[in-house]
PDB file of the backbone (N, CA, C, O) and the ligand in Angstrom, with CONECT records:
HET     ZN  A 101       1
ATOM      1  N   MET A   1       4.515  17.639  -0.470  1.00  0.00           N
ATOM      2  CA  MET A   1       4.368  16.217  -0.161  1.00  0.00           C
ATOM      3  C   MET A   1       2.882  15.842  -0.132  1.00  0.00           C
ATOM      4  O   MET A   1       2.035  16.657   0.233  1.00  0.00           O
ATOM      5  N   ILE A   2       2.582  14.612  -0.516  1.00  0.00           N
ATOM      6  CA  ILE A   2       1.191  14.165  -0.522  1.00  0.00           C
ATOM      7  C   ILE A   2       0.685  13.974   0.913  1.00  0.00           C
ATOM      8  O   ILE A   2       1.476  13.789   1.837  1.00  0.00           O
ATOM      9  N   SER A   3      -0.618  14.019   1.085  1.00  0.00           N
ATOM     10  CA  SER A   3      -1.221  13.860   2.406  1.00  0.00           C
ATOM     11  C   SER A   3      -1.331  12.378   2.774  1.00  0.00           C
ATOM     12  O   SER A   3      -1.153  11.498   1.932  1.00  0.00           O
ATOM     13  N   CYS A   4      -1.625  12.129   4.040  1.00  0.00           N
ATOM     14  CA  CYS A   4      -1.831  10.751   4.497  1.00  0.00           C
ATOM     15  C   CYS A   4      -2.996  10.111   3.745  1.00  0.00           C
ATOM     16  O   CYS A   4      -2.975   8.921   3.430  1.00  0.00           O
ATOM     17  N   LYS A   5      -4.007  10.926   3.467  1.00  0.00           N
ATOM     18  CA  LYS A   5      -5.167  10.420   2.752  1.00  0.00           C
ATOM     19  C   LYS A   5      -4.757   9.931   1.366  1.00  0.00           C
ATOM     20  O   LYS A   5      -5.165   8.860   0.917  1.00  0.00           O
ATOM     21  N   GLU A   6      -3.941  10.743   0.704  1.00  0.00           N
ATOM     22  CA  GLU A   6      -3.467  10.380  -0.636  1.00  0.00           C
ATOM     23  C   GLU A   6      -2.559   9.144  -0.573  1.00  0.00           C
ATOM     24  O   GLU A   6      -2.629   8.274  -1.441  1.00  0.00           O
ATOM     25  N   ALA A   7      -1.717   9.073   0.449  1.00  0.00           N
ATOM     26  CA  ALA A   7      -0.823   7.925   0.605  1.00  0.00           C
ATOM     27  C   ALA A   7      -1.631   6.640   0.809  1.00  0.00           C
ATOM     28  O   ALA A   7      -1.300   5.590   0.259  1.00  0.00           O
ATOM     29  N   THR A   8      -2.687   6.743   1.602  1.00  0.00           N
ATOM     30  CA  THR A   8      -3.547   5.581   1.840  1.00  0.00           C
ATOM     31  C   THR A   8      -4.228   5.146   0.547  1.00  0.00           C
ATOM     32  O   THR A   8      -4.386   3.956   0.275  1.00  0.00           O
ATOM     33  N   ARG A   9      -4.627   6.147  -0.245  1.00  0.00           N
ATOM     34  CA  ARG A   9      -5.259   5.843  -1.527  1.00  0.00           C
ATOM     35  C   ARG A   9      -4.269   5.084  -2.429  1.00  0.00           C
ATOM     36  O   ARG A   9      -4.631   4.094  -3.063  1.00  0.00           O
ATOM     37  N   LEU A  10      -3.021   5.560  -2.476  1.00  0.00           N
ATOM     38  CA  LEU A  10      -2.011   4.884  -3.292  1.00  0.00           C
ATOM     39  C   LEU A  10      -1.745   3.472  -2.769  1.00  0.00           C
ATOM     40  O   LEU A  10      -1.538   2.544  -3.551  1.00  0.00           O
ATOM     41  N   ALA A  11      -1.750   3.313  -1.446  1.00  0.00           N
ATOM     42  CA  ALA A  11      -1.518   1.986  -0.861  1.00  0.00           C
ATOM     43  C   ALA A  11      -2.575   0.994  -1.321  1.00  0.00           C
ATOM     44  O   ALA A  11      -2.271  -0.168  -1.588  1.00  0.00           O
ATOM     45  N   SER A  12      -3.824   1.459  -1.413  1.00  0.00           N
ATOM     46  CA  SER A  12      -4.869   0.528  -1.846  1.00  0.00           C
ATOM     47  C   SER A  12      -4.839   0.329  -3.363  1.00  0.00           C
ATOM     48  O   SER A  12      -5.132  -0.761  -3.856  1.00  0.00           O
ATOM     49  N   ILE A  13      -4.485   1.381  -4.097  1.00  0.00           N
ATOM     50  CA  ILE A  13      -4.379   1.248  -5.560  1.00  0.00           C
ATOM     51  C   ILE A  13      -3.305   0.232  -5.929  1.00  0.00           C
ATOM     52  O   ILE A  13      -3.479  -0.563  -6.853  1.00  0.00           O
ATOM     53  N   GLN A  14      -2.197   0.264  -5.199  1.00  0.00           N
ATOM     54  CA  GLN A  14      -1.082  -0.621  -5.576  1.00  0.00           C
ATOM     55  C   GLN A  14      -1.430  -2.104  -5.403  1.00  0.00           C
ATOM     56  O   GLN A  14      -0.725  -2.973  -5.917  1.00  0.00           O
ATOM     57  N   LEU A  15      -2.512  -2.387  -4.682  1.00  0.00           N
ATOM     58  CA  LEU A  15      -2.947  -3.779  -4.578  1.00  0.00           C
ATOM     59  C   LEU A  15      -3.641  -4.223  -5.871  1.00  0.00           C
ATOM     60  O   LEU A  15      -3.707  -5.415  -6.173  1.00  0.00           O
ATOM     61  N   GLU A  16      -4.155  -3.250  -6.626  1.00  0.00           N
ATOM     62  CA  GLU A  16      -4.909  -3.580  -7.832  1.00  0.00           C
ATOM     63  C   GLU A  16      -4.115  -3.410  -9.109  1.00  0.00           C
ATOM     64  O   GLU A  16      -4.300  -4.156 -10.070  1.00  0.00           O
ATOM     65  N   ARG A  17      -3.240  -2.436  -9.116  1.00  0.00           N
ATOM     66  CA  ARG A  17      -2.429  -2.221 -10.318  1.00  0.00           C
ATOM     67  C   ARG A  17      -1.077  -1.668  -9.909  1.00  0.00           C
ATOM     68  O   ARG A  17      -0.893  -1.213  -8.780  1.00  0.00           O
ATOM     69  N   LYS A  18      -0.135  -1.711 -10.838  1.00  0.00           N
ATOM     70  CA  LYS A  18       1.168  -1.101 -10.580  1.00  0.00           C
ATOM     71  C   LYS A  18       1.029   0.407 -10.535  1.00  0.00           C
ATOM     72  O   LYS A  18       0.329   0.997 -11.358  1.00  0.00           O
ATOM     73  N   LEU A  19       1.689   1.026  -9.585  1.00  0.00           N
ATOM     74  CA  LEU A  19       1.696   2.480  -9.546  1.00  0.00           C
ATOM     75  C   LEU A  19       2.636   3.008 -10.627  1.00  0.00           C
ATOM     76  O   LEU A  19       3.611   2.355 -10.999  1.00  0.00           O
ATOM     77  N   SER A  20       2.325   4.192 -11.116  1.00  0.00           N
ATOM     78  CA  SER A  20       3.246   4.831 -12.052  1.00  0.00           C
ATOM     79  C   SER A  20       4.514   5.211 -11.292  1.00  0.00           C
ATOM     80  O   SER A  20       4.528   5.239 -10.062  1.00  0.00           O
ATOM     81  N   LEU A  21       5.564   5.499 -12.031  1.00  0.00           N
ATOM     82  CA  LEU A  21       6.830   5.859 -11.393  1.00  0.00           C
ATOM     83  C   LEU A  21       6.640   7.034 -10.437  1.00  0.00           C
ATOM     84  O   LEU A  21       7.141   7.022  -9.313  1.00  0.00           O
ATOM     85  N   TRP A  22       5.906   8.051 -10.901  1.00  0.00           N
ATOM     86  CA  TRP A  22       5.730   9.252 -10.080  1.00  0.00           C
ATOM     87  C   TRP A  22       4.897   8.946  -8.844  1.00  0.00           C
ATOM     88  O   TRP A  22       5.205   9.430  -7.755  1.00  0.00           O
ATOM     89  N   GLU A  23       3.834   8.138  -9.001  1.00  0.00           N
ATOM     90  CA  GLU A  23       3.023   7.752  -7.846  1.00  0.00           C
ATOM     91  C   GLU A  23       3.877   7.014  -6.824  1.00  0.00           C
ATOM     92  O   GLU A  23       3.769   7.233  -5.617  1.00  0.00           O
ATOM     93  N   ARG A  24       4.731   6.129  -7.342  1.00  0.00           N
ATOM     94  CA  ARG A  24       5.594   5.340  -6.461  1.00  0.00           C
ATOM     95  C   ARG A  24       6.552   6.241  -5.698  1.00  0.00           C
ATOM     96  O   ARG A  24       6.781   6.046  -4.504  1.00  0.00           O
ATOM     97  N   ILE A  25       7.110   7.223  -6.387  1.00  0.00           N
ATOM     98  CA  ILE A  25       8.040   8.145  -5.727  1.00  0.00           C
ATOM     99  C   ILE A  25       7.318   8.926  -4.628  1.00  0.00           C
ATOM    100  O   ILE A  25       7.806   9.026  -3.503  1.00  0.00           O
ATOM    101  N   GLU A  26       6.147   9.479  -4.970  1.00  0.00           N
ATOM    102  CA  GLU A  26       5.379  10.248  -3.978  1.00  0.00           C
ATOM    103  C   GLU A  26       5.069   9.387  -2.760  1.00  0.00           C
ATOM    104  O   GLU A  26       5.198   9.825  -1.616  1.00  0.00           O
ATOM    105  N   PHE A  27       4.658   8.154  -3.034  1.00  0.00           N
ATOM    106  CA  PHE A  27       4.281   7.236  -1.971  1.00  0.00           C
ATOM    107  C   PHE A  27       5.479   6.912  -1.084  1.00  0.00           C
ATOM    108  O   PHE A  27       5.393   6.989   0.141  1.00  0.00           O
ATOM    109  N   ARG A  28       6.596   6.550  -1.714  1.00  0.00           N
ATOM    110  CA  ARG A  28       7.806   6.197  -0.949  1.00  0.00           C
ATOM    111  C   ARG A  28       8.309   7.371  -0.123  1.00  0.00           C
ATOM    112  O   ARG A  28       8.708   7.198   1.029  1.00  0.00           O
ATOM    113  N   VAL A  29       8.291   8.566  -0.709  1.00  0.00           N
ATOM    114  CA  VAL A  29       8.758   9.740   0.022  1.00  0.00           C
ATOM    115  C   VAL A  29       7.861   9.975   1.234  1.00  0.00           C
ATOM    116  O   VAL A  29       8.344  10.278   2.325  1.00  0.00           O
ATOM    117  N   HIS A  30       6.554   9.831   1.033  1.00  0.00           N
ATOM    118  CA  HIS A  30       5.638  10.002   2.154  1.00  0.00           C
ATOM    119  C   HIS A  30       5.937   8.973   3.249  1.00  0.00           C
ATOM    120  O   HIS A  30       6.007   9.313   4.430  1.00  0.00           O
ATOM    121  N   LEU A  31       6.111   7.725   2.844  1.00  0.00           N
ATOM    122  CA  LEU A  31       6.376   6.668   3.829  1.00  0.00           C
ATOM    123  C   LEU A  31       7.657   6.914   4.602  1.00  0.00           C
ATOM    124  O   LEU A  31       7.755   6.592   5.786  1.00  0.00           O
ATOM    125  N   ALA A  32       8.648   7.493   3.916  1.00  0.00           N
ATOM    126  CA  ALA A  32       9.924   7.758   4.572  1.00  0.00           C
ATOM    127  C   ALA A  32       9.756   8.725   5.736  1.00  0.00           C
ATOM    128  O   ALA A  32      10.520   8.693   6.701  1.00  0.00           O
ATOM    129  N   PHE A  33       8.731   9.598   5.632  1.00  0.00           N
ATOM    130  CA  PHE A  33       8.540  10.606   6.667  1.00  0.00           C
ATOM    131  C   PHE A  33       7.401  10.281   7.622  1.00  0.00           C
ATOM    132  O   PHE A  33       7.316  10.872   8.699  1.00  0.00           O
ATOM    133  N   CYS A  34       6.544   9.377   7.260  1.00  0.00           N
ATOM    134  CA  CYS A  34       5.313   9.180   8.025  1.00  0.00           C
ATOM    135  C   CYS A  34       5.232   7.766   8.598  1.00  0.00           C
ATOM    136  O   CYS A  34       4.968   6.804   7.877  1.00  0.00           O
ATOM    137  N   THR A  35       5.459   7.660   9.890  1.00  0.00           N
ATOM    138  CA  THR A  35       5.428   6.362  10.563  1.00  0.00           C
ATOM    139  C   THR A  35       4.053   5.717  10.482  1.00  0.00           C
ATOM    140  O   THR A  35       3.934   4.507  10.288  1.00  0.00           O
ATOM    141  N   GLY A  36       3.019   6.530  10.631  1.00  0.00           N
ATOM    142  CA  GLY A  36       1.648   6.017  10.608  1.00  0.00           C
ATOM    143  C   GLY A  36       1.341   5.291   9.312  1.00  0.00           C
ATOM    144  O   GLY A  36       0.774   4.199   9.326  1.00  0.00           O
ATOM    145  N   CYS A  37       1.715   5.900   8.185  1.00  0.00           N
ATOM    146  CA  CYS A  37       1.438   5.286   6.891  1.00  0.00           C
ATOM    147  C   CYS A  37       2.337   4.081   6.645  1.00  0.00           C
ATOM    148  O   CYS A  37       1.933   3.132   5.973  1.00  0.00           O
ATOM    149  N   ARG A  38       3.544   4.112   7.180  1.00  0.00           N
ATOM    150  CA  ARG A  38       4.419   2.926   7.065  1.00  0.00           C
ATOM    151  C   ARG A  38       3.746   1.732   7.720  1.00  0.00           C
ATOM    152  O   ARG A  38       3.702   0.633   7.168  1.00  0.00           O
ATOM    153  N   ARG A  39       3.231   1.976   8.898  1.00  0.00           N
ATOM    154  CA  ARG A  39       2.561   0.899   9.632  1.00  0.00           C
ATOM    155  C   ARG A  39       1.312   0.437   8.868  1.00  0.00           C
ATOM    156  O   ARG A  39       1.050  -0.760   8.754  1.00  0.00           O
ATOM    157  N   ALA A  40       0.553   1.399   8.351  1.00  0.00           N
ATOM    158  CA  ALA A  40      -0.665   1.061   7.607  1.00  0.00           C
ATOM    159  C   ALA A  40      -0.322   0.237   6.368  1.00  0.00           C
ATOM    160  O   ALA A  40      -1.038  -0.704   6.025  1.00  0.00           O
ATOM    161  N   GLU A  41       0.777   0.593   5.698  1.00  0.00           N
ATOM    162  CA  GLU A  41       1.135  -0.138   4.490  1.00  0.00           C
ATOM    163  C   GLU A  41       1.507  -1.580   4.817  1.00  0.00           C
ATOM    164  O   GLU A  41       1.155  -2.501   4.081  1.00  0.00           O
ATOM    165  N   LYS A  42       2.221  -1.769   5.926  1.00  0.00           N
ATOM    166  CA  LYS A  42       2.568  -3.137   6.348  1.00  0.00           C
ATOM    167  C   LYS A  42       1.299  -3.957   6.539  1.00  0.00           C
ATOM    168  O   LYS A  42       1.226  -5.117   6.133  1.00  0.00           O
ATOM    169  N   GLN A  43       0.297  -3.334   7.166  1.00  0.00           N
ATOM    170  CA  GLN A  43      -0.958  -4.055   7.377  1.00  0.00           C
ATOM    171  C   GLN A  43      -1.651  -4.376   6.065  1.00  0.00           C
ATOM    172  O   GLN A  43      -2.214  -5.457   5.895  1.00  0.00           O
ATOM    173  N   PHE A  44      -1.605  -3.424   5.138  1.00  0.00           N
ATOM    174  CA  PHE A  44      -2.172  -3.653   3.808  1.00  0.00           C
ATOM    175  C   PHE A  44      -1.529  -4.877   3.169  1.00  0.00           C
ATOM    176  O   PHE A  44      -2.218  -5.773   2.681  1.00  0.00           O
ATOM    177  N   LEU A  45      -0.184  -4.903   3.177  1.00  0.00           N
ATOM    178  CA  LEU A  45       0.540  -5.991   2.529  1.00  0.00           C
ATOM    179  C   LEU A  45       0.246  -7.308   3.231  1.00  0.00           C
ATOM    180  O   LEU A  45       0.089  -8.348   2.592  1.00  0.00           O
ATOM    181  N   PHE A  46       0.174  -7.246   4.559  1.00  0.00           N
ATOM    182  CA  PHE A  46      -0.106  -8.452   5.316  1.00  0.00           C
ATOM    183  C   PHE A  46      -1.502  -8.979   4.976  1.00  0.00           C
ATOM    184  O   PHE A  46      -1.699 -10.178   4.782  1.00  0.00           O
ATOM    185  N   MET A  47      -2.464  -8.055   4.908  1.00  0.00           N
ATOM    186  CA  MET A  47      -3.833  -8.446   4.577  1.00  0.00           C
ATOM    187  C   MET A  47      -3.905  -9.073   3.193  1.00  0.00           C
ATOM    188  O   MET A  47      -4.627 -10.044   2.968  1.00  0.00           O
ATOM    189  N   ARG A  48      -3.131  -8.491   2.260  1.00  0.00           N
ATOM    190  CA  ARG A  48      -3.156  -9.033   0.912  1.00  0.00           C
ATOM    191  C   ARG A  48      -2.582 -10.446   0.890  1.00  0.00           C
ATOM    192  O   ARG A  48      -3.117 -11.335   0.227  1.00  0.00           O
ATOM    193  N   GLN A  49      -1.481 -10.644   1.629  1.00  0.00           N
ATOM    194  CA  GLN A  49      -0.885 -11.982   1.695  1.00  0.00           C
ATOM    195  C   GLN A  49      -1.847 -12.972   2.320  1.00  0.00           C
ATOM    196  O   GLN A  49      -2.033 -14.086   1.832  1.00  0.00           O
ATOM    197  N   ALA A  50      -2.460 -12.526   3.431  1.00  0.00           N
ATOM    198  CA  ALA A  50      -3.404 -13.399   4.130  1.00  0.00           C
ATOM    199  C   ALA A  50      -4.560 -13.744   3.205  1.00  0.00           C
ATOM    200  O   ALA A  50      -5.007 -14.889   3.148  1.00  0.00           O
ATOM    201  N   MET A  51      -5.039 -12.732   2.478  1.00  0.00           N
ATOM    202  CA  MET A  51      -6.140 -12.931   1.546  1.00  0.00           C
ATOM    203  C   MET A  51      -5.718 -13.887   0.432  1.00  0.00           C
ATOM    204  O   MET A  51      -6.476 -14.781   0.054  1.00  0.00           O
ATOM    205  N   GLY A  52      -4.507 -13.696  -0.089  1.00  0.00           N
ATOM    206  CA  GLY A  52      -4.003 -14.571  -1.145  1.00  0.00           C
ATOM    207  C   GLY A  52      -3.916 -16.008  -0.675  1.00  0.00           C
ATOM    208  O   GLY A  52      -4.276 -16.925  -1.413  1.00  0.00           O
ATOM    209  N   ALA A  53      -3.445 -16.215   0.538  1.00  0.00           N
ATOM    210  CA  ALA A  53      -3.325 -17.557   1.095  1.00  0.00           C
ATOM    211  C   ALA A  53      -4.706 -18.177   1.261  1.00  0.00           C
ATOM    212  O   ALA A  53      -4.915 -19.359   0.988  1.00  0.00           O
ATOM    213  N   TRP A  54      -5.635 -17.356   1.711  1.00  0.00           N
ATOM    214  CA  TRP A  54      -7.008 -17.816   1.911  1.00  0.00           C
ATOM    215  C   TRP A  54      -7.623 -18.237   0.575  1.00  0.00           C
ATOM    216  O   TRP A  54      -8.236 -19.299   0.466  1.00  0.00           O
ATOM    217  N   MET A  55      -7.447 -17.380  -0.445  1.00  0.00           N
ATOM    218  CA  MET A  55      -8.013 -17.661  -1.762  1.00  0.00           C
ATOM    219  C   MET A  55      -7.440 -18.959  -2.329  1.00  0.00           C
ATOM    220  O   MET A  55      -8.173 -19.762  -2.906  1.00  0.00           O
ATOM    221  N   SER A  56      -6.125 -19.167  -2.164  1.00  0.00           N
ATOM    222  CA  SER A  56      -5.525 -20.349  -2.781  1.00  0.00           C
ATOM    223  C   SER A  56      -5.977 -21.638  -2.083  1.00  0.00           C
ATOM    224  O   SER A  56      -5.946 -22.722  -2.664  1.00  0.00           O
ATOM    225  N   ARG A  57      -6.394 -21.489  -0.832  1.00  0.00           N
ATOM    226  CA  ARG A  57      -6.925 -22.676  -0.149  1.00  0.00           C
ATOM    227  C   ARG A  57      -8.382 -22.964  -0.522  1.00  0.00           C
ATOM    228  O   ARG A  57      -8.885 -24.067  -0.306  1.00  0.00           O
ATOM    229  N   HIS A  58      -9.047 -21.954  -1.083  1.00  0.00           N
ATOM    230  CA  HIS A  58     -10.492 -22.089  -1.286  1.00  0.00           C
ATOM    231  C   HIS A  58     -10.946 -22.109  -2.740  1.00  0.00           C
ATOM    232  O   HIS A  58     -12.135 -21.947  -3.012  1.00  0.00           O
ATOM    233  N   ASP A  59     -10.020 -22.306  -3.685  1.00  0.00           N
ATOM    234  CA  ASP A  59     -10.571 -22.398  -5.056  1.00  0.00           C
ATOM    235  C   ASP A  59     -10.409 -23.764  -5.672  1.00  0.00           C
ATOM    236  O   ASP A  59     -10.823 -23.980  -6.811  1.00  0.00           O
TER     237      ASP A  59
HETATM  238 ZN    ZN A 101       1.033   9.507   6.296  1.00  0.00          ZN2+
END
């Protein structure tokens, strides 16, 4: 299984590009077992949404 460090890296990559199928599987499997990374991913997604909302108000 991938490490938390690797999972965090994939979480940030997925904000910039689509993950490959294998990356997605590794990431999902890690999240299924790791509460810490699940929580971190939620924050990532929330930050991206917040950022998106901010950007759309400011361009
Ligand atoms: Zn983890």
